[in-house]
C-alpha positions as CSV (number, residue, x, y, z in Angstrom):
1,V,205.2,132.4,-43.3
2,Y,203.1,132.8,-39.9
3,C,200.3,134.4,-41.8
4,Y,199.8,132.0,-44.6
5,V,200.0,129.1,-42.1
6,I,197.7,130.5,-40.4
7,S,195.1,131.6,-43.0
8,S,195.2,128.5,-45.2
9,F,197.5,125.2,-43.9
10,L,196.8,125.2,-40.2
11,F,193.4,124.8,-39.7
12,S,193.3,121.4,-42.3
13,V,195.4,119.7,-39.3
14,P,193.7,120.4,-36.4
15,Y,196.6,119.1,-34.2
16,L,199.3,121.2,-35.3
17,F,197.1,124.6,-34.4
18,F,198.2,124.7,-30.5
19,F,201.8,124.8,-31.5
20,F,201.7,127.6,-34.1
21,F,199.7,129.5,-31.5
22,L,202.4,129.0,-28.9
23,M,205.3,130.2,-31.3
24,I,202.8,133.3,-32.2
25,R,202.2,134.1,-28.4
26,R,206.4,134.0,-28.1
27,P,207.7,134.7,-31.5
28,P,211.6,135.2,-31.8
29,R,212.7,138.6,-30.8
30,S,213.8,139.8,-34.1
31,T,210.8,139.7,-35.9
32,L,209.3,141.9,-33.7
33,S,211.9,144.2,-33.2
34,S,212.0,147.6,-33.7
35,S,214.4,147.7,-35.6
36,S,212.9,145.4,-38.5
37,A,211.8,147.4,-41.3
38,A,209.1,144.9,-41.8
39,S,208.2,144.8,-38.3
40,D,204.6,147.0,-39.0
41,V,203.6,145.1,-42.0
42,Y,203.9,141.6,-40.0
43,K,202.0,142.9,-37.1
44,R,199.1,144.6,-39.1
45,Q,199.0,141.0,-41.2
46,L,199.3,138.8,-37.7
47,L,197.0,140.7,-36.5
48,E,194.2,141.0,-39.4
49,C,194.8,137.1,-39.4
50,M,194.3,135.9,-36.0
51,L,191.4,138.4,-36.1
52,E,189.9,136.0,-38.5
53,R,190.5,133.5,-36.4
54,L,188.2,134.8,-33.2
55,R,185.1,134.0,-35.5
56,D,186.4,130.4,-36.1
57,K,183.6,127.6,-35.9
58,V,186.0,125.5,-33.5
59,P,185.8,126.9,-29.9
60,L,189.3,125.5,-28.8
61,V,190.7,127.3,-31.9
62,R,188.9,130.5,-30.6
63,V,190.3,129.7,-27.4
64,H,193.8,129.7,-28.6
65,A,193.8,132.6,-31.2
66,V,192.6,134.6,-27.9
67,A,195.9,133.4,-25.9
68,A,197.5,134.5,-29.1
69,L,196.0,137.9,-29.2
70,E,197.3,139.3,-25.5
71,R,200.1,140.9,-26.6
72,L,198.6,142.8,-29.3
73,Q,195.9,144.5,-27.6
74,D,195.3,148.1,-25.5
75,P,192.9,147.9,-23.1
76,S,193.1,151.7,-22.8
77,D,192.2,152.4,-26.3
78,K,187.9,151.9,-26.8
79,Q,189.1,151.5,-30.7
80,D,191.3,148.7,-30.5
81,P,190.3,146.0,-32.7
82,V,191.4,143.1,-30.3
83,C,189.3,144.4,-27.2
84,A,186.3,145.2,-29.2
85,E,186.3,141.8,-30.1
86,M,187.1,140.1,-27.1
87,V,184.5,141.9,-25.5
88,R,181.8,140.7,-28.4
89,M,183.4,137.1,-27.3
90,L,183.0,138.0,-24.0
91,Q,179.3,138.8,-24.1
92,S,178.2,136.6,-26.9
93,D,179.7,133.8,-27.7
94,S,178.6,130.7,-27.2
95,S,181.4,128.8,-25.8
96,H,182.0,128.8,-22.0
97,L,185.6,127.9,-22.3
98,V,185.8,130.8,-24.9
99,R,184.5,133.0,-22.5
100,R,187.3,131.9,-19.4
101,A,189.8,132.3,-22.1
102,V,188.8,136.4,-22.6
103,V,188.4,136.5,-18.8
104,T,192.0,135.6,-18.4
105,H,193.5,137.4,-21.3
106,L,191.4,140.6,-21.6
107,G,193.4,143.1,-20.6
108,I,191.8,145.9,-17.6
109,S,190.7,149.1,-18.1
110,K,187.6,151.3,-17.3
111,Y,186.4,150.0,-20.6
112,T,186.3,146.2,-20.1
113,L,186.7,145.9,-16.5
114,R,182.4,146.4,-16.3
115,H,182.4,144.0,-19.3
116,I,184.3,141.5,-17.3
117,L,182.6,142.1,-13.7
118,A,179.1,141.2,-16.1
119,R,180.4,137.3,-16.4
120,S,180.2,136.8,-12.3
121,R,176.3,136.2,-13.7
122,D,177.6,134.2,-16.5
123,V,175.4,130.4,-17.2
124,K,178.3,128.7,-16.6
125,E,179.9,128.1,-12.8
126,D,183.4,128.0,-14.1
127,V,183.5,130.6,-16.0
128,R,181.8,132.8,-13.0
129,S,184.4,131.1,-10.7
130,H,186.9,131.9,-13.0
131,V,185.8,135.7,-13.0
132,Y,186.5,135.7,-9.1
133,S,189.9,133.8,-9.6
134,S,191.1,135.9,-12.1
135,L,190.2,139.7,-10.3
136,G,191.7,137.9,-7.0
137,G,194.9,137.1,-8.8
138,K,195.5,140.6,-11.1
139,L,193.5,143.4,-10.0
140,E,193.9,145.2,-6.5
141,M,191.0,146.4,-4.7
142,R,191.0,150.0,-4.9
143,V,190.5,149.8,-8.5
144,L,186.8,148.7,-8.3
145,S,184.2,151.1,-6.9
146,I,182.2,150.7,-3.5
147,T,179.2,149.6,-5.4
148,Q,181.6,147.0,-8.0
149,R,182.6,145.6,-5.0
150,V,180.1,144.7,-2.9
151,Q,178.1,143.6,-6.0
152,L,181.0,141.4,-6.2
153,L,180.9,140.3,-3.1
154,T,176.6,139.6,-3.0
155,D,176.7,137.4,-7.0
156,G,179.7,135.6,-5.4
157,L,178.9,134.4,-1.7
158,G,174.9,134.1,-2.8
159,D,175.9,131.9,-5.7
160,R,174.6,128.2,-5.1
161,S,178.1,126.6,-6.6
162,V,180.3,125.7,-4.2
163,V,183.1,126.2,-6.6
164,V,182.1,129.7,-6.9
165,R,181.1,130.6,-3.5
166,S,185.0,129.2,-2.5
167,A,186.7,131.6,-5.7
168,C,185.0,134.3,-4.0
169,L,186.4,133.6,-0.7
170,E,189.6,133.4,-2.3
171,M,189.2,136.8,-3.5
172,L,188.0,138.2,-0.4
173,K,190.8,136.6,1.6
174,G,192.9,138.8,-1.1
175,W,191.4,142.1,-0.5
176,L,192.1,141.3,3.6
177,D,195.7,141.1,2.9
178,Q,195.4,143.8,0.9
179,S,193.9,145.9,3.9
180,Q,196.8,144.6,6.0
181,R,194.9,142.2,7.7
182,D,192.6,144.6,9.1
183,V,188.5,143.7,9.1
184,C,187.9,147.2,9.8
185,A,189.7,148.4,7.3
186,L,188.3,146.0,4.8
187,L,184.8,146.9,6.3
188,R,185.6,150.5,5.7
189,S,186.4,150.2,2.1
190,L,182.5,148.5,2.2
191,D,181.4,150.6,3.5
192,I,179.6,148.5,5.9
193,E,177.6,150.8,6.9
194,N,175.4,151.8,4.2
195,S,175.0,148.2,2.9
196,S,171.7,146.1,2.9
197,D,171.1,143.6,6.0
198,E,171.5,140.7,3.4
199,F,174.5,141.7,2.3
200,S,175.9,141.9,6.1
201,D,174.7,138.2,6.8
202,M,176.4,137.3,4.0
203,L,179.2,138.9,4.7
204,S,180.1,137.8,8.5
205,K,179.4,134.3,7.6
206,A,182.0,135.0,4.9
207,L,184.3,136.4,7.5
208,W,184.3,134.0,9.7
209,E,185.4,131.5,7.3
210,V,188.1,133.7,5.9
211,V,188.9,135.2,9.5
212,D,192.2,133.1,11.3
213,S,193.1,133.2,15.2
214,G,196.2,135.7,14.2
215,L,194.2,138.3,14.0
216,A,193.0,140.8,17.0
217,K,189.4,139.9,17.8
218,P,186.4,142.7,18.5
219,E,186.5,144.4,21.7
220,L,184.0,146.5,23.1
221,K,185.2,150.0,24.2
222,Q,184.5,153.9,24.6
223,G,183.9,155.8,20.9
224,M,183.6,152.5,19.0
225,S,183.3,153.1,15.1
226,C,180.8,151.4,12.6
227,E,182.9,149.0,11.7
228,E,184.1,147.9,15.1
229,A,180.8,147.9,16.5
230,W,179.6,146.0,13.0
231,Y,182.7,143.5,13.5
232,L,181.6,142.8,17.5
233,Q,178.1,142.2,16.5
234,A,178.6,139.6,13.3
235,R,181.4,137.8,15.3
236,V,179.1,137.5,18.4
237,S,176.4,136.5,16.4
238,M,178.7,133.5,14.4
239,I,179.8,132.4,17.9
240,H,176.1,132.1,19.0
241,Q,175.3,130.7,15.3
242,V,178.1,127.7,15.1
243,K,179.4,127.5,18.5
244,G,176.4,127.5,20.4
245,K,175.4,130.2,23.4
246,D,177.1,127.4,26.0
247,S,180.5,127.5,24.5
248,H,183.3,128.6,25.7
249,M,184.1,130.9,23.1
250,F,180.8,132.7,24.1
251,E,181.2,132.6,27.3
252,T,184.8,134.4,26.7
253,E,184.2,136.2,23.5
254,A,180.6,138.4,23.9
255,P,180.2,141.1,26.4
256,S,177.9,141.6,29.3
257,V,174.6,143.4,29.2
258,F,175.6,145.7,31.8
259,A,178.9,146.2,29.5
260,I,177.2,147.3,26.5
261,C,174.7,149.3,28.3
262,E,177.5,151.5,29.8
263,I,178.7,152.2,26.2
264,M,175.3,152.4,24.6
265,A,174.4,155.4,27.4
266,E,177.2,157.6,25.4
267,E,175.6,160.3,23.7
268,Q,178.3,161.1,21.1
269,N,177.6,157.0,19.8
270,P,176.4,157.1,16.2
271,D,172.9,155.9,15.4
272,Y,174.3,152.7,13.4
273,V,176.7,151.9,16.5
274,Q,173.6,152.2,18.8
275,L,171.8,149.4,16.2
276,Q,174.7,147.2,16.1
277,L,175.0,147.1,20.2
278,L,171.3,146.1,20.4
279,R,171.0,143.3,18.1
280,C,174.6,142.3,19.6
281,T,172.2,142.7,22.8
282,L,170.0,140.1,21.1
283,L,171.9,137.4,21.8
284,L,173.3,137.6,25.4
285,D,171.7,136.5,28.6
286,L,169.2,138.8,29.4
287,S,168.5,136.4,33.1
288,E,170.6,139.0,35.2
289,E,169.2,141.2,37.0
290,G,171.7,144.7,36.7
291,G,172.1,144.2,33.3
292,R,168.6,143.5,32.3
293,R,166.6,146.6,34.7
294,K,169.5,148.9,32.7
295,L,168.6,147.9,29.6
296,L,165.1,148.3,30.3
297,G,166.0,152.2,31.5
298,F,167.7,152.6,28.3
299,I,164.9,151.1,26.5
300,R,162.2,153.2,27.9
301,A,164.2,155.7,27.7
302,L,164.6,155.5,23.1
303,I,161.2,154.6,22.8
304,T,160.0,157.7,24.9
305,S,162.4,160.3,23.2
306,N,160.1,162.8,21.2
307,H,162.5,164.3,18.6
308,A,162.7,164.3,15.0
309,T,166.3,162.7,14.8
310,V,165.5,159.4,16.8
311,N,166.2,156.6,14.5
312,L,162.9,154.0,13.8
313,E,165.5,151.4,13.3
314,L,166.8,151.8,16.9
315,V,163.1,152.1,18.1
316,V,162.4,148.6,16.9
317,A,165.4,147.1,18.0
318,G,164.6,148.5,21.2
319,V,161.1,146.7,21.4
320,K,162.3,143.9,20.0
321,L,164.6,143.3,23.3
322,V,161.9,144.6,25.4
323,A,159.7,141.2,23.6
324,A,162.6,138.9,24.5
325,M,162.7,140.1,28.2
326,E,158.9,140.1,28.8
327,Q,155.9,137.5,27.9
328,G,152.2,138.4,27.6
329,H,150.7,141.2,28.9
330,L,153.3,142.3,31.0
331,L,155.2,142.9,27.3
332,S,151.9,144.4,26.0
333,G,151.0,146.6,29.3
334,L,155.2,147.9,28.8
335,V,155.1,148.7,25.2
336,V,151.3,150.1,25.4
337,E,152.9,152.3,28.7
338,C,155.4,153.7,26.4
339,I,153.4,155.1,23.4
340,N,150.9,156.5,26.0
341,E,153.6,158.5,26.9
342,L,154.8,159.4,23.5
343,V,151.6,160.2,22.2
344,D,148.6,162.1,23.4
345,P,146.1,161.6,20.6
346,L,143.3,164.6,22.0
347,D,146.4,167.0,22.3
348,Q,147.6,166.1,19.3
349,E,144.6,166.1,17.3
350,S,143.3,169.5,18.6
351,N,147.0,170.8,18.2
352,S,147.0,169.9,14.6
353,D,144.0,170.8,13.3
354,E,145.4,174.6,15.2
355,T,148.3,174.7,13.5
356,L,147.2,173.8,10.0
357,Q,144.7,176.5,9.9
358,E,147.5,178.9,11.2
359,M,149.6,177.6,8.5
360,A,147.2,178.1,6.0
361,T,146.4,182.1,6.7
362,L,150.4,182.3,7.1
363,R,151.3,181.2,3.7
364,E,147.7,183.5,2.1
365,T,149.7,186.5,4.3
366,K,152.9,185.3,2.5
367,A,151.7,185.4,-0.9
368,V,150.0,188.9,-0.2
369,L,153.4,190.3,1.4
370,L,155.3,189.1,-1.5
371,E,153.0,190.7,-4.2
372,H,152.9,194.3,-2.4
373,E,156.9,194.1,-1.7
374,Q,156.4,194.1,2.3
375,Y,159.9,192.4,2.9
376,G,159.7,193.7,6.4
377,E,156.8,191.9,7.6
378,L,157.6,189.1,5.3
379,A,160.4,188.0,7.1
380,D,158.6,187.6,10.7
381,V,155.8,185.9,8.8
382,D,158.3,183.7,7.4
383,S,159.9,182.8,10.6
384,R,156.6,181.7,12.0
385,L,155.6,179.8,9.3
386,K,159.1,177.8,9.4
387,E,158.7,177.1,13.3
388,L,155.3,176.2,12.4
389,E,156.1,173.6,9.9
390,Q,158.9,172.4,12.1
391,Q,156.1,171.2,14.9
392,E,154.0,169.8,13.0
393,S,156.9,167.6,11.2
394,L,157.4,166.3,14.7
395,R,153.9,165.6,15.4
396,E,154.4,163.8,12.6
397,H,157.4,161.6,13.4
398,S,155.8,161.0,16.7
399,W,152.3,159.4,15.2
400,I,155.1,157.2,12.8
401,Q,157.0,156.6,15.8
402,A,154.2,155.4,18.1
403,L,152.9,153.0,14.6
404,S,156.2,151.5,14.3
405,I,156.5,150.8,18.3
406,A,152.8,149.2,17.7
407,G,153.6,147.4,15.1
408,E,156.6,145.5,16.2
409,L,154.9,144.8,19.3
410,L,152.1,142.7,17.2
411,Q,154.3,140.8,15.9
412,H,155.6,139.5,19.1
413,V,152.1,138.6,20.6
414,T,149.8,135.6,19.8
415,K,146.4,137.1,21.0
416,M,144.5,140.2,21.9
417,D,144.4,141.9,25.3
418,G,143.1,144.6,27.0
419,S,146.2,146.6,26.3
420,L,146.1,146.1,23.0
421,Q,142.6,146.6,22.5
422,G,143.1,150.4,23.4
423,L,145.5,150.8,20.9
424,F,142.7,150.7,17.8
425,E,140.9,153.8,19.1
426,L,144.5,155.2,20.6
427,L,146.7,155.1,17.3
428,V,145.0,153.1,14.6
429,L,141.6,155.4,13.9
430,P,143.1,158.4,14.3
431,G,146.5,157.1,12.3
432,I,144.3,156.5,9.5
433,Q,142.3,159.5,8.9
434,H,146.0,161.4,9.3
435,N,146.7,163.9,6.6
436,N,150.3,162.2,5.9
437,P,150.4,159.9,3.7
438,A,153.5,157.8,5.6
439,T,151.0,158.0,8.9
440,R,148.2,156.3,7.3
441,L,150.6,153.5,6.1
442,A,151.7,153.1,9.2
443,A,148.3,153.2,10.6
444,V,147.2,150.7,7.9
445,K,150.2,148.2,9.0
446,V,149.1,148.2,12.3
447,L,145.1,147.7,11.6
448,V,146.1,144.8,9.4
449,L,148.5,142.9,12.9
450,L,145.5,143.8,14.9
451,C,142.8,142.3,12.6
452,V,145.1,138.7,12.5
453,L,145.3,138.5,15.8
454,D,141.6,138.1,16.4
455,C,138.8,137.3,14.1
456,E,136.2,139.3,15.2
457,E,138.6,142.2,15.2
458,A,138.9,141.0,11.3
459,K,135.6,140.5,10.2
460,K,134.9,143.9,12.1
461,R,137.5,146.1,11.1
462,S,137.9,144.9,7.4
463,S,135.7,147.4,5.7
464,L,138.3,150.1,7.0
465,L,141.0,148.1,5.0
466,M,138.5,148.1,1.7
467,I,138.0,151.7,2.2
468,H,141.6,152.5,1.6
469,L,142.1,149.6,-1.2
470,E,139.8,151.7,-3.0
471,S,140.3,155.1,-2.3
472,D,144.0,155.8,-1.3
473,Q,147.2,155.7,-2.8
474,D,148.9,152.9,-4.4
475,P,151.7,152.1,-1.3
476,I,148.8,151.9,1.1
477,K,146.1,150.3,-1.1
478,L,149.0,147.5,-1.5
479,V,149.6,147.1,2.2
480,A,145.2,146.7,2.4
481,L,145.7,144.5,-0.3
482,Q,148.1,142.1,1.0
483,G,146.6,142.3,4.5
484,L,143.0,141.3,3.0
485,F,144.6,138.4,1.7
486,D,146.1,137.0,4.5
487,L,142.9,137.6,6.6
488,I,140.9,135.6,3.9
489,L,143.3,132.7,4.6
490,L,142.8,133.0,7.9
491,Y,139.2,133.8,8.7
492,D,135.8,133.9,6.3
493,L,135.5,137.7,5.6
494,E,133.1,137.1,3.1
495,E,130.4,135.9,5.6
496,A,130.8,139.0,7.2
497,A,130.5,140.8,4.1
498,K,127.1,139.1,3.5
499,A,125.9,139.7,6.8
500,A,127.0,143.6,6.6
501,S,125.2,144.1,3.3
502,A,121.6,142.2,4.1
503,A,121.8,144.4,7.6
504,N,122.3,147.4,5.4
505,P,121.3,146.9,1.4
506,E,121.5,150.3,0.7
507,S,125.2,150.4,1.5
508,G,126.6,149.1,-1.8
509,L,129.2,146.8,-0.4
510,V,130.4,144.6,-2.9
511,S,132.2,141.0,-2.1
512,V,135.5,141.3,-0.5
513,T,137.1,138.5,-3.0
514,D,135.5,140.0,-6.4
515,T,137.2,143.2,-5.0
516,L,140.5,141.6,-4.8
517,I,140.7,139.3,-7.5
518,G,140.1,143.0,-9.7
519,F,143.5,143.8,-9.0
520,L,144.5,141.3,-11.2
521,D,144.3,143.8,-14.2
522,H,145.4,146.5,-12.4
523,E,148.1,149.0,-14.2
524,N,150.1,149.2,-11.1
525,S,152.8,146.2,-11.0
526,E,153.0,145.8,-7.6
527,L,149.7,145.9,-7.0
528,Q,149.1,143.2,-9.4
529,T,151.6,141.0,-8.4
530,A,150.2,141.4,-5.0
531,A,147.0,139.9,-6.4
532,V,148.4,136.9,-7.9
533,E,150.5,136.2,-5.5
534,G,147.1,136.2,-3.1
535,V,145.3,134.5,-5.6
536,A,147.8,131.5,-5.9
537,K,147.6,131.3,-1.8
538,L,143.6,131.1,-2.1
539,L,143.7,128.4,-5.6
540,C,146.5,126.2,-3.4
541,M,144.2,126.4,-0.1
542,N,141.0,125.7,-2.0
543,K,139.1,128.7,-0.5
544,L,137.2,129.3,-3.7
545,G,134.8,127.8,-5.6
546,A,134.9,125.2,-8.3
547,K,133.8,127.8,-11.1
548,L,135.9,130.8,-9.7
549,S,139.0,129.3,-9.8
550,Q,138.5,127.6,-13.7
551,E,138.2,131.4,-14.3
552,L,141.0,132.3,-12.1
553,L,143.0,129.4,-13.3
554,T,142.8,130.7,-16.7
555,K,143.7,134.2,-15.8
556,L,147.0,133.5,-14.0
557,L,147.8,130.9,-17.2
558,V,146.9,133.7,-19.7
559,L,149.4,136.2,-17.5
560,L,151.9,133.5,-17.4
561,F,152.4,133.8,-21.2
562,N,151.5,137.5,-21.8
563,P,154.3,139.1,-23.4
564,A,153.4,142.5,-21.3
565,T,154.4,140.6,-17.7
566,Q,157.0,139.0,-18.9
567,D,159.8,142.3,-17.5
568,L,157.9,141.4,-14.1
569,E,160.2,139.4,-12.6
570,R,158.4,138.4,-9.1
571,L,155.1,138.1,-10.9
572,Q,156.6,135.3,-13.2
573,Q,158.7,133.8,-10.3
574,C,155.5,133.1,-8.6
575,L,153.1,131.9,-11.3
576,A,156.4,129.3,-12.1
577,A,156.3,128.3,-8.9
578,F,152.9,128.1,-8.0
579,F,151.6,126.3,-10.8
580,P,153.8,123.0,-10.6
581,H,153.1,122.9,-6.9
582,Y,149.2,123.4,-7.9
583,A,149.2,120.8,-10.0
584,G,151.4,118.2,-8.0
585,S,149.6,118.5,-4.8
586,S,145.9,116.6,-6.2
587,V,145.1,114.8,-9.2
588,Q,142.1,117.0,-9.5
589,H,143.8,119.9,-9.9
590,Q,145.0,118.4,-13.0
591,F,142.0,117.5,-14.1
592,V,141.2,120.9,-13.6
593,L,144.0,122.0,-15.8
594,G,143.2,119.9,-18.2
595,Q,139.6,121.0,-18.6
596,L,141.1,124.7,-19.4
597,L,143.9,123.6,-21.8
598,V,141.4,124.1,-24.6
599,P,139.3,127.5,-23.4
600,T,142.7,128.9,-22.9
601,L,144.0,128.5,-26.1
602,K,141.5,129.6,-27.5
603,V,141.8,133.3,-25.1
604,L,145.0,133.7,-27.3
605,L,144.0,132.3,-30.8
606,K,140.9,135.4,-30.6
607,A,142.8,138.1,-29.1
608,P,142.6,141.5,-31.7
609,R,146.2,142.2,-33.7
610,S,146.2,145.2,-31.1
611,S,146.6,143.0,-28.0
612,P,149.9,141.7,-26.2
613,L,148.3,138.7,-26.5
614,S,148.9,138.4,-30.4
615,K,151.8,137.9,-30.1
616,A,152.2,135.0,-27.4
617,K,153.0,131.8,-28.3
618,P,150.0,129.4,-27.7
619,I,152.3,126.0,-28.7
620,E,154.2,127.2,-25.1
621,L,151.2,127.3,-22.9
622,A,150.2,123.9,-24.4
623,Q,152.9,122.4,-23.7
624,F,153.4,123.6,-20.3
625,V,149.6,122.9,-19.4
626,V,150.3,118.8,-20.9
627,Y,153.7,118.7,-18.9
628,L,151.5,119.9,-15.7
629,C,149.0,117.1,-16.8
630,D,151.6,114.5,-17.1
631,T,151.2,111.9,-14.2
632,R,154.5,110.4,-14.7
633,H,156.1,113.9,-13.4
634,T,153.8,115.5,-11.1
635,N,152.1,112.7,-9.4
636,P,154.1,109.4,-10.0
637,E,152.2,107.9,-7.1
638,A,148.5,108.7,-8.0
639,K,146.1,105.9,-8.7
640,I,143.4,107.1,-10.8
641,G,140.2,104.9,-11.6
642,G,138.5,105.1,-14.9
643,C,139.9,105.3,-18.6
644,D,139.8,109.3,-18.0
645,T,143.1,110.5,-17.3
646,P,144.3,114.8,-17.6
647,H,145.7,113.7,-21.0
648,V,142.3,111.7,-22.0
649,I,140.8,114.8,-21.4
650,V,142.8,116.7,-23.3
651,A,142.7,114.6,-26.4
652,K,138.9,114.7,-26.1
653,A,138.9,118.5,-25.8
654,A,141.1,119.4,-28.8
655,A,138.9,116.8,-31.0
656,E,135.8,118.6,-30.1
657,E,137.2,121.7,-30.5
658,T,138.9,120.7,-34.2
659,R,135.4,119.7,-35.5
660,N,133.7,123.0,-34.5
661,S,136.7,125.1,-35.3
662,A,136.2,127.3,-38.6
663,S,139.8,128.6,-38.6
664,D,142.8,127.0,-40.1
665,L,144.9,127.5,-36.7
666,E,143.0,125.5,-34.3
667,P,143.6,122.8,-35.9
668,K,147.4,123.1,-36.8
669,L,148.0,123.9,-33.2
670,Y,146.0,120.8,-31.6
671,A,148.0,118.9,-34.3
672,R,151.0,120.0,-32.9
673,V,149.4,119.2,-29.0
674,L,148.9,115.7,-29.5
675,P,151.7,114.3,-30.2
676,L,152.9,115.6,-26.8
677,L,149.9,113.2,-25.1
678,F,150.9,109.9,-23.2
679,V,148.3,107.0,-22.3
680,D,150.0,103.9,-21.0
681,P,148.6,101.0,-23.3
682,R,148.8,98.3,-20.4
683,T,146.4,99.4,-18.3
684,N,144.2,101.9,-19.9
685,Q,143.1,100.5,-23.4
686,T,139.6,102.7,-23.1
687,G,141.7,105.9,-23.1
688,L,144.2,105.0,-26.1
689,R,140.6,104.8,-28.5
690,V,139.7,108.0,-27.0
691,L,143.4,109.2,-28.2
692,R,143.2,107.4,-31.5
693,A,140.3,108.6,-32.3
694,A,140.9,112.5,-31.5
695,V,144.4,112.2,-33.6
696,D,141.8,110.6,-36.5
697,Q,139.6,113.5,-36.0
698,V,142.7,116.0,-36.9
699,L,144.1,114.2,-39.8
700,E,141.0,114.4,-41.4
701,L,141.1,118.0,-41.9
702,S,144.3,117.4,-43.9
703,L,145.7,120.5,-42.9
704,I,148.7,119.5,-41.1
705,H,150.8,116.1,-41.5
706,I,152.6,114.8,-38.2
707,S,154.7,111.9,-38.8
708,E,157.8,112.3,-36.1
709,P,157.2,113.0,-32.4
710,T,158.1,116.9,-31.2
711,R,160.6,115.5,-27.9
712,L,163.5,112.9,-27.5
713,L,162.0,110.7,-25.7
714,S,160.1,107.7,-25.8
715,I,157.5,107.6,-28.7
716,S,153.7,108.9,-27.7
717,Y,150.8,107.2,-28.6
718,A,149.4,109.9,-30.3
719,V,152.2,109.9,-33.1
720,F,151.9,106.1,-33.0
721,C,148.5,106.2,-34.5
722,L,149.9,109.3,-37.2
723,K,152.8,107.0,-38.6
724,K,149.9,103.5,-38.9
725,K,147.2,106.0,-40.2
726,K,150.2,106.9,-43.0
727,K,151.1,103.0,-43.9
């Protein structure tokens, strides 16, 4: 009876299906009794009929079908038809109500869990919030891996929806209860020591909201674990941020600088504990003389320690603390003095050359000894070679450490002084010539920061950045490329390049801007994206000429709609944010985009079949540019004098191109573009006549006939003209 009703009568009366599903979810015990001979037949027929209902066209029917099939699934079996069908619905069903129902009723196993977790990024906020509510209610934290826990919290705490974030906080409260209300145990289950800074910041804010006054407060003590140190730093940071540095709560819970220095002086502390304590010290009062003197001594010893196990994050954090205590030339003098203790460039250069020569000789000797099987002498050569390799590794680490210190220092000063000018000869010039790519990368970063501080230094040293941009490895090229774009925005490097070229015509120097623009077509996606970001900045700041700006805008539009760049997420985000900002900043920019529409469409239409551009959709590009040129959206308060508006410019260009086109593709395309244009008939009768002439020009070709608007807005004048022409 159930099967007959489900397959025929039930869905002809939509109001009855809910009650039938309730009956199926809770059938009489006798019908499912193991003693019933027809039990298996009944189950099989019922399952087949209900599986058909999972594909019903009515979403509410599918919702209740999912609920009814909850008792008939076997999540542990990958071949189970019910679970397979629910997973399909979870991935591809168009109704968010159905996806939410599947999250509720789908049994959790290793097979189904990953599909449920993927719904934490669903497009509907109620589905995302229900994932957290469902997992928090019926799943223990230990079932999830550390990666899944961190990813789940990252998505939930970073969600823009308040509802989703609240559901994630409730799940986090449940995890805290499962950890016996022990925050450090929860942090240990999230592997906070190896988590990113972004996740740490989100988690510290979340714990501030979910942790109540009944839990134990973190305390500064000897032998602190990584979790205890992180919790202390996170709580002090949140009290400083929410309550303020002068609040009673901050004064009672924040430790003193002297006490922190006593703990950091312990040699057995892990680097992560030291790093968290240094970050905590940044929030404290650094004016107390006793703690200040002890802290400076500790940081100086940390910065100048020359061994391969020194954590560079600790060194950088130490420089930040020095920058918080000292200012101006006192800061730069102190840090440069520490760098001089760490690196002696003359000894380093001579020793490095001798070591490299000896290592090359030993490698040749080792190969000969291996060939002649003289293993006794081979052991001595191999031991000496390992010793020299360790020395060279320590020397390279010293250079990287010194350059990291210099890079952090330059981010805390505002102008060049005598101490900083010596950094170039001391560190940068030897560093950019080093044979180790990591050292050259750090040296190029310091060179960029030095150039940013002073215009004359930028004009003098930019040629070094150009050399690395043209001939070094891709990571170093990336830093040089980004630095040169920043320098062009700050200073006029073109004049310096022209002057250098005039002084030395045989040098073959080329334009800095032309070199940077050439990376828009680079095969390396990171370099191409950096070039797109830099060019977008130059266009927004009007640093380029009119002709060059038009060429670059055309290239950027092609990159935005090129199928080959659709997977470059950062590039696509940059261009999607740039064009609306560029069009909205000035009406003149809208005119420029209107003039570029037809030439850009021709680039796509004339692309060879072997090019990825042949698969691009010109109508999407046209719709995007027409929207950008519509002053009602981007510049509603702008006043345009005369009859020419950006849309009128587009109409003129489309009519002219249609008249001269030998292909039937372009008139068809422009006929689809014209209905998108808008001219206000109350204020621009001349523009209306121009638009009508453009429409007539397209209709004369009789290649396509448009009689309805292509968007659900008020009818545009182009469509009005087409209808009138038809009559």
